[in-house]
N, C-alpha and C positions, 0 to 999 in steps of 0.2 A: 074835956075833950072826948072821953069815952061816952059820956051821956049824950053829947051832940051826935056822936057817931051812931049810937043805938037808936036815937030818935030820927035819924035821917036828916038832921039839920046841917046842910052843907055849909052855909055861911057861918054858922056858929062853930062848926068844926074847924073851918079855915081860920077864923079869928083866934080860936084857942091854940091852934097849931102855930100861928104867927107869934103869939105871945110866948109860947114855949120855946120857939126858936130864938126869939130875942133874949130870953133868960139864959139859954145855953150859950149864945154868942157872947154875952157879957161875962159869963163864968168860965167858959172853956173855949176860947178862940183857937188855941193851937190844936185841940182835939177835933174841932169842926173842920179845920183845914186838912188834917190827916184823913178825916172821914171823906172829904170830897175827893182826895187822891185815891182812896180805897175804892170808892164807888166808880170812879173813872177807870181804874185798873180792872175791876170786875166786869164792867160793861165792855171793855176792849176785848176780853176773852183771849189773851195771848196763847194760853196752853191749848185751847181748842183749835185755834187757827194753826198752830204749829203741828198739831196732830193731823189735821186735814192735809197740810202740805207734805208731811212725811209719808202719809199713806199714799198720796198721789205719786210721790217720788218712788216709793217702793213698788207700786204698780208699773210705773214706767221701767224701772230696773228689771222687774220680772218679765215684762214684754220684750225687753232687750235680749234677755237670755234665750228667748224662743226664736227670734228672727235676726239677732245680731245687727240691728239697725243703729248706726252711729247717732242719728238725731235723737233717738230715744235715750241712749246712754248720756248724751250731752244734756238733754233736758232734765234727766234725773239728777245729775251732778249739780246743775245750776239751781235746781229747786232746793237741794240740800244746802248749798252755799247761801242761797237767798234766806233761808230760814235761820242759818247760823248767825 
């Protein structure tokens, strides 16, 4: 696989990768399933999205303190509940 990669042989690399995946699937089916879940979780980025929502809710709460607007307060509270 590494030789095909260094040589720039795309088809050879893909064939070697498919053979390696078949070998892993036969030997470690449970581990491959866990790996799929882990990849899905990492691509979802839940902690990053939570941080963005909390920062936005904090900004709305800060703006509420300056002009005491009820819709700003409600929006901040609902965003925090949404993320919870």
